[in-house]
C-alpha positions as CSV (number, residue, x, y, z in Angstrom):
1,M,0.0,-0.3,-0.1
2,N,1.1,3.8,-0.7
3,N,2.2,6.2,2.0
4,P,0.3,9.4,0.3
5,L,2.4,11.4,2.6
6,A,5.3,10.1,0.9
7,E,3.9,10.2,-2.7
8,L,2.8,14.3,-1.8
9,T,6.8,14.6,-0.6
10,A,7.9,13.1,-3.8
11,K,5.7,15.5,-6.0
12,I,7.2,18.9,-4.3
13,D,10.8,17.8,-4.2
14,S,10.0,17.6,-8.1
15,A,8.2,20.1,-9.0
16,P,9.9,23.4,-11.1
17,E,10.3,26.3,-9.7
18,A,9.5,29.0,-9.8
19,P,11.6,31.7,-12.5
20,G,13.2,34.1,-10.9
21,K,13.2,32.5,-7.7
22,S,15.5,30.0,-6.0
23,R,14.5,27.9,-2.7
24,P,16.3,29.0,0.9
25,K,19.5,27.1,1.3
26,P,20.2,24.9,4.4
27,I,22.5,27.1,7.2
28,E,26.3,25.7,7.2
29,K,27.4,25.4,10.6
30,S,30.5,24.8,9.1
31,N,31.3,27.7,7.4
32,Y,29.8,29.8,10.8
33,I,32.4,27.8,12.0
34,E,35.3,28.5,9.8
35,N,34.0,32.1,9.7
36,L,34.7,32.3,13.2
37,L,38.1,30.5,14.0
38,V,39.3,32.8,10.8
39,D,38.3,36.2,13.2
40,I,39.6,35.1,16.0
41,A,43.1,34.1,14.0
42,T,43.1,37.5,12.2
43,F,42.4,38.9,16.0
44,W,45.3,37.1,17.2
45,L,47.5,38.0,14.6
46,F,45.9,42.3,14.7
47,V,46.8,42.3,18.6
48,M,50.3,40.4,17.5
49,R,51.2,43.7,15.5
50,F,49.5,46.7,17.5
51,F,52.4,45.2,20.4
52,K,55.5,45.3,18.2
53,E,54.1,48.5,16.4
54,M,53.7,49.8,19.6
55,F,58.0,49.1,20.9
56,Q,58.9,50.8,17.5
57,P,59.8,54.1,16.4
58,P,58.8,56.6,15.8
59,F,56.5,57.3,18.2
60,E,53.8,59.2,17.8
61,V,53.4,61.0,20.7
62,N,51.4,64.1,19.6
63,E,48.4,61.8,17.9
64,T,48.4,59.4,20.9
65,L,47.9,62.7,23.4
66,K,45.2,64.3,20.8
67,Q,43.0,60.5,21.1
68,S,43.8,60.8,24.9
69,Y,42.3,64.7,24.9
70,L,39.0,63.1,22.7
71,I,38.4,60.0,24.3
72,G,39.0,61.5,27.5
73,Y,38.0,65.0,28.1
74,K,35.6,64.6,26.1
75,S,33.9,61.4,28.4
76,L,34.1,63.4,31.1
77,T,30.8,65.3,31.5
78,L,29.5,61.5,30.2
79,V,30.7,59.4,33.3
80,G,30.3,62.8,35.6
81,I,26.2,62.9,34.9
82,T,26.1,59.3,35.2
83,G,28.6,58.6,38.3
84,F,26.4,61.2,40.4
85,I,23.5,59.7,39.1
86,M,24.6,56.4,40.1
87,G,26.3,57.1,43.6
88,L,22.6,59.3,44.6
89,V,20.0,56.2,43.3
90,L,22.2,52.9,45.4
91,T,22.4,55.4,48.3
92,I,18.9,56.0,47.9
93,Q,18.0,52.1,47.3
94,T,19.7,51.3,50.2
95,R,19.1,53.0,52.7
96,P,16.6,51.5,53.5
97,T,17.0,48.2,53.6
98,L,20.2,49.1,55.9
99,A,18.0,51.3,58.7
100,E,15.5,48.3,59.3
101,F,18.9,46.4,60.8
102,G,19.4,49.8,62.7
103,A,23.0,49.6,60.5
104,E,22.4,53.0,58.7
105,S,25.9,54.3,60.1
106,W,27.1,51.4,57.5
107,L,26.0,53.1,54.4
108,P,29.1,55.2,53.6
109,A,31.3,52.3,53.8
110,M,28.9,50.0,52.0
111,I,28.8,52.6,49.3
112,S,32.2,53.4,48.9
113,V,33.8,49.8,48.4
114,S,30.7,49.0,46.5
115,I,31.0,52.0,44.0
116,V,35.4,51.4,44.1
117,R,35.5,47.6,43.3
118,E,32.7,46.9,41.0
119,I,30.1,49.5,40.0
120,G,32.6,52.5,39.1
121,P,34.6,50.3,36.6
122,V,32.2,48.4,35.1
123,I,30.2,51.5,34.1
124,T,32.6,53.3,33.4
125,A,34.3,51.0,30.8
126,L,30.4,49.8,29.6
127,I,30.2,53.6,28.7
128,C,33.3,54.0,26.9
129,A,32.2,50.8,24.8
130,G,29.1,52.4,23.8
131,K,31.1,56.1,23.3
132,V,34.6,55.3,22.5
133,G,34.1,52.3,21.2
134,S,31.0,53.3,18.4
135,G,33.3,55.5,17.4
136,I,36.2,54.5,16.7
137,G,34.8,51.9,14.8
138,A,32.6,54.4,12.8
139,E,35.7,56.2,12.0
140,L,37.7,53.3,10.9
141,A,35.7,52.4,8.4
142,S,34.4,55.0,6.8
143,M,37.9,55.2,6.4
144,R,38.4,52.2,4.5
145,V,35.8,52.6,2.8
146,T,36.8,56.4,1.5
147,E,40.8,54.8,1.0
148,Q,41.6,56.9,3.1
149,I,43.7,54.7,5.0
150,D,45.2,52.9,1.2
151,A,46.4,56.4,1.1
152,M,48.3,56.8,4.1
153,E,50.3,53.2,3.0
154,V,51.2,55.0,-0.4
155,S,52.6,57.5,0.3
156,G,54.2,56.0,2.7
157,T,53.1,56.5,6.1
158,N,52.3,53.6,8.8
159,P,48.5,53.8,9.0
160,F,48.7,51.1,11.6
161,K,51.0,52.5,14.3
162,Y,49.5,56.3,13.4
163,I,45.6,54.7,13.4
164,I,45.7,52.0,15.6
165,V,48.7,52.4,18.3
166,T,47.4,56.1,18.9
167,R,44.2,54.5,19.5
168,V,44.5,51.4,21.5
169,L,46.9,53.6,24.0
170,A,44.9,56.3,24.4
171,T,41.7,54.5,25.4
172,T,44.5,52.4,28.0
173,F,45.5,55.4,29.1
174,M,42.4,57.2,30.1
175,L,40.2,54.2,30.5
176,P,41.8,54.1,34.3
177,I,41.2,58.2,35.2
178,L,38.1,58.4,33.6
179,T,37.4,55.7,36.2
180,I,38.9,57.5,39.5
181,F,36.5,60.7,38.2
182,N,33.6,58.1,37.9
183,D,34.2,56.5,41.3
184,V,35.0,60.6,42.4
185,I,31.7,62.1,41.6
186,S,29.6,58.6,42.7
187,M,30.9,59.5,46.0
188,L,29.7,62.8,46.0
189,G,26.5,61.7,44.8
190,S,25.9,59.3,47.5
191,F,26.9,61.9,50.2
192,A,24.0,64.3,48.7
193,G,22.0,61.2,48.8
194,V,22.8,60.1,52.0
195,N,21.7,64.6,53.2
196,I,18.3,63.9,51.8
197,K,16.7,62.8,54.7
198,G,19.2,63.1,57.0
199,D,21.9,65.7,58.4
200,V,25.5,64.4,57.3
201,S,28.8,66.4,56.9
202,F,31.4,66.7,54.4
203,Y,34.0,65.7,56.7
204,L,32.3,63.0,58.4
205,Y,30.4,60.8,55.1
206,F,34.1,60.5,53.4
207,S,36.1,60.2,56.9
208,Q,33.3,56.7,57.7
209,A,33.6,56.0,53.3
210,F,37.6,55.6,53.7
211,A,37.7,54.3,56.4
212,Q,36.9,50.9,55.4
213,L,38.8,51.2,51.7
214,S,41.8,50.1,51.8
215,F,45.0,49.2,49.4
216,T,43.8,45.6,48.1
217,D,39.9,47.8,47.1
218,V,41.5,49.7,45.2
219,F,44.6,47.9,43.0
220,P,43.3,45.9,41.7
221,S,39.9,48.0,40.8
222,L,42.7,50.7,38.0
223,I,44.5,47.6,37.3
224,K,41.0,45.8,35.7
225,T,40.7,49.7,34.1
226,V,43.3,48.7,32.0
227,F,42.4,45.8,30.6
228,F,39.1,47.0,29.9
229,G,40.9,50.3,28.5
230,L,43.2,47.8,25.6
231,S,40.3,46.0,25.6
232,I,37.8,48.4,23.7
233,G,40.4,49.9,21.5
234,L,42.1,46.5,20.4
235,I,38.5,45.8,19.2
236,A,36.9,48.7,18.4
237,C,39.8,49.5,15.7
238,F,40.1,45.0,14.6
239,K,36.3,45.8,13.9
240,G,36.8,49.3,12.1
241,Y,40.1,48.4,10.6
242,N,38.8,45.5,8.9
243,S,36.1,47.2,7.2
244,N,35.6,45.0,3.9
245,K,31.5,45.2,3.3
246,G,31.1,49.6,2.2
247,T,29.4,52.0,3.8
248,E,27.1,49.0,4.6
249,G,30.1,48.3,6.8
250,V,30.5,51.5,9.0
251,G,27.5,50.7,10.6
252,Q,28.3,46.9,11.5
253,A,31.9,48.4,12.8
254,A,29.6,50.9,15.1
255,N,27.2,47.9,15.9
256,S,29.8,45.4,16.5
257,S,32.5,47.0,18.2
258,V,29.7,47.9,20.8
259,V,28.5,44.6,20.7
260,V,31.7,42.6,21.5
261,T,33.8,45.2,23.5
262,S,30.5,45.0,26.2
263,L,30.4,41.8,26.4
264,M,34.0,41.5,27.0
265,V,34.5,44.0,29.9
266,F,31.7,41.5,31.9
267,V,34.2,38.7,30.6
268,I,37.3,40.4,31.6
269,D,35.5,41.3,34.9
270,M,34.9,37.9,36.3
271,L,38.1,37.0,35.3
272,A,39.5,39.7,37.7
273,V,37.3,38.9,40.7
274,Q,38.6,35.0,40.0
275,I,41.9,36.4,39.9
276,T,42.4,38.8,43.0
277,S,39.9,36.2,45.4
278,L,42.3,34.4,44.8
279,F,45.5,36.0,45.9
280,I,44.1,38.2,48.5
281,N,41.3,36.4,50.0
């Protein structure tokens, strides 16, 4: 006895395709994995070239200072506003819980440790990943599309040293400074939040806040911000420098720079916390 379902399937498979239309092809997982491995290998070579070019003269000091100004100084307003609101909201949300246990006096110490250890570095890195990462990715992709990078190579200028090394160094140097600025502004926001429903002097608040901070709180948090800045600069420059899809690639480079750098911030933070707990606790 014939199977009607099998006969119907055979008829559909043997039916001619409509002109101008083609059946969708299945996604080949092998090509995706192959492209992913190629991207990882290309990025690794990109990183190796960065460290090689970084220690070879000539050194583009003026361009590095310029990029540091654009990345650091131009981000102070955004980082400062975000830090102040973060400290204010964190204090207002935490105070009722501590008040229930009669531990309201521990609020300055808890806020300072939370901000310095974790919240300040991560929030600052995410802000830079969105603002700086997308900007670098789009800028370098547009330079690739308009053949400015090719023109630099033809004129005898090393575009990798002038474009890549300077921007990666600028993000690496500026992110710890922005993190310190964010921590200070966040503490001021926390001080304002404490005084909304209380009356705490400036000296008393900050003496209690800094009394619980130690070298093991500050140093690891600053070290991981260096790696945050390095990863943001390398990934954003890699995405923009290797963009090759015309004007469409500019948007893709900016978008992928933000996504990948934000993800790497959390990965590096997780590794930093694990390493710190091994050596300190």
